[in-house]
Structures are given as C-alpha cells and as structure tokens.
C-alpha positions in Angstrom: 24.7 52.1 74.3 25.3 53.5 70.8 26.0 50.9 68.0 28.3 52.0 65.3 28.7 50.1 62.0 31.6 51.4 60.0 31.6 50.4 56.3 34.4 50.8 53.8 32.1 52.0 51.1 31.5 50.5 47.7 28.6 48.4 49.0 27.3 47.9 45.5 30.5 46.1 44.6 30.0 43.5 47.3 26.3 42.8 47.6 26.6 39.9 50.0 28.5 42.1 52.5 26.0 44.9 51.9 23.1 42.6 52.9 25.0 41.7 56.1 25.7 45.4 56.8 22.0 46.4 56.5 20.8 43.3 58.4 23.1 44.3 61.2 21.8 47.8 61.1 18.2 46.9 61.7 18.7 43.9 64.0 16.1 44.0 66.8 14.4 47.2 65.5 11.2 45.7 64.2 9.8 45.6 60.6 9.6 49.3 60.0 12.8 51.0 61.4 13.1 54.7 61.0 16.2 55.5 59.0 17.5 59.1 59.0 19.6 59.5 55.9 22.3 62.1 56.4 23.9 63.3 53.2 25.9 66.2 54.7 29.0 64.9 52.8 27.2 65.6 49.5 26.5 68.9 47.8 23.0 70.0 48.8 21.6 69.9 45.2 22.0 66.0 45.2 20.3 65.1 48.4 16.8 64.3 47.2 18.1 62.3 44.2 20.5 60.3 46.4 17.6 59.6 48.9 15.6 58.1 46.1 18.6 56.0 45.0 19.2 54.7 48.5 15.5 53.7 48.7 15.7 51.8 45.4 18.9 49.9 46.1 17.7 48.7 49.5 19.6 45.6 50.6 17.6 45.3 53.8 16.2 41.8 54.7 13.0 41.0 52.9 10.8 41.3 56.0 12.1 44.8 56.7 10.5 47.9 55.3 12.5 50.9 56.5 10.9 54.3 56.7 13.4 56.9 55.3 13.7 60.5 56.2 16.2 63.0 54.8 18.3 64.8 57.3 18.6 68.6 57.2 21.1 70.6 59.2 18.6 73.0 60.8 16.4 70.0 62.0 19.0 67.4 62.5 18.9 67.3 66.4 15.1 66.9 66.4 15.1 64.4 63.5 17.6 62.2 65.4 15.2 61.9 68.3 12.6 60.1 66.1 15.1 57.9 64.2 16.2 54.3 65.0 19.1 54.4 62.6 21.2 57.4 61.4 22.8 56.5 58.1 25.6 59.0 57.5 26.5 58.5 53.9 30.0 59.0 52.6 31.3 61.7 50.2 33.5 64.6 50.9 35.5 64.5 54.2 35.7 68.2 54.4 32.1 68.9 53.8 31.1 66.4 56.5 33.5 67.9 59.0 32.0 71.4 58.2 28.5 70.3 59.1 29.3 68.0 62.1 31.4 70.6 63.8 28.1 72.4 64.5 26.7 69.6 66.7 27.7 67.9 70.0 29.0 64.7 68.4 28.7 61.9 69.6 26.3 62.9 72.4 23.7 64.1 69.8 23.0 60.5 68.7 23.5 58.5 71.9 21.6 55.2 72.0 21.0 55.1 68.2 22.4 52.8 65.5 25.0 54.8 63.4 25.7 53.5 59.9 28.7 55.0 58.0 30.5 54.3 54.8 33.8 55.6 53.4 34.2 59.3 54.3 31.8 59.1 57.2 33.7 56.1 58.6 36.9 58.1 58.2 35.2 60.9 60.2 34.6 58.7 63.2 38.2 57.4 63.3 41.1 59.2 64.9 43.2 59.0 61.7 42.4 57.9 58.2 43.9 57.7 54.7 41.5 59.4 52.2 41.3 57.9 48.7 40.2 61.3 47.3 43.1 63.3 48.6 45.5 60.4 48.8 46.9 61.4 52.1 46.5 60.9 55.9 44.1 63.1 57.8 42.7 63.4 61.3 39.1 62.3 61.9 36.8 63.3 64.7 38.4 60.7 67.0 35.3 58.9 68.4 37.3 55.7 68.0 41.0 55.3 68.6 41.6 53.6 65.3 43.1 54.3 61.9 40.7 53.7 58.9 41.5 52.9 55.3 38.3 52.6 53.1 38.0 51.0 49.7 41.1 48.9 50.4 42.5 47.0 47.4 39.6 48.1 45.2 39.5 49.8 41.8 38.5 53.1 43.5 40.5 55.8 41.8 41.6 53.6 38.9 40.3 56.2 36.4 41.8 59.1 38.3 44.3 61.2 36.3 46.8 60.6 39.1 46.7 56.9 38.2 45.6 53.9 40.3 46.1 53.9 44.1 49.1 52.1 45.5 47.1 50.4 48.3 50.2 48.9 50.0 51.8 52.3 50.2 48.6 53.8 51.5 48.5 51.2 54.2 52.2 51.8 55.2 51.7 55.5 55.2 48.7 55.2 57.5 50.5 52.7 59.8 53.4 55.1 60.3 51.2 58.2 60.7 51.4 59.7 64.2 50.6 57.2 67.0 50.4 53.5 66.8 46.7 52.5 66.7 44.7 49.5 65.2 44.2 49.8 61.5 41.0 48.9 59.8 41.8 48.5 56.1 38.5 47.2 54.8 37.7 46.0 51.3 34.6 47.4 49.7 31.4 46.4 51.4 33.2 45.1 54.5 32.3 46.6 57.9 33.2 46.6 61.6 30.8 47.0 64.5 31.6 49.0 67.7 29.4 49.7 70.7 30.1 52.7 72.9 
C-alpha cells in the first residue's frame, strides 16, 4: 500500500498544519526515517540550496530525526528503494512532468510514503488549476480528483496580473471536463490517500 499525502503548499504560512503534515508523513517509520527529497520541479542549480533549507525548516516531531537524501534523475529508481518517504517538492508543473514522464509512475514508488505540495500535488491529480499559469491543466491522473492549491491565499498577490480571483478559479475547475471531487485546500492543508 502506498500512502500519498497531498499538501496545498505554503506550509510556512500555516505552521500548525505543517507539523501535522510531517507527523503524518513519518508515522510508524521509526526515529530516523529516510526522506528522499525530489526537487525535479525546480531548476537544477537550486537543488542543493533547497535541500539545506528543507533540513533547517524541519517541522517533524521532536523525537524524529529524518535522514535526507537529494534525488537525482539518473539514480532516482535506486534511491527510492532505500527511502521511506519520497518528498516531491512543488515548483514548475511542466518541469515536473518532463522528469516524471521518464519513469513508471506510480509503480516506481509502490509501498512508500509520497509527500507532495502545490505543483507536485497537482501532478498526481487528474485535473488541476495552476496558480502560476492561472488555468486548468491535466495532471498525471493517479487520483480521479481535481486539485486547487494555495486556495484563498495571498499567492500571486504581487503578480503583475493582479491578485487571483479564487472563487472564479474554483468555478473554472469545477466546470472543467468531467465532474470529479475538488480538493481546494488552503495553504498548509493536506489530504491523505492510500492506494
């Protein structure tokens, strides 16, 4: 059984939910879970810096000391075998799709805990509304849901296009293609699926 924990993103804006998110991720994995941080949705030149940031802003329970490893495309399949948790960080939807199209998703990570946030949560959904492009898109379709990250947040408020009209985004996603459950999560909120 694979456990998926889809987060809206913006964890730093909702610390209490962030703590619950990470506690759920490491539940029953011992005191030193191996966390493989996948930053494929980020430009390559930022991976090491982001890894250090993730280590420093840890919201894991006090008795948990995760062992982090940085994922690399050419070693990803082997790295997954040694990990307890695969944390697929958000970022650019298109960049994530580029890399993940190279693997047998979701079979590659069967039996693991998969953490996602924002763009990576979008990726696992059948359809999503992206805050960056401000439009509906198709995800990888692992879950027959629609996903709307950062809902009702200030995400994009400083964008030259102006603030996001979240009600319109929700309505656009609701009417997009087929009728599926919508997960419009506020920052830090998450949903758990097992498959």
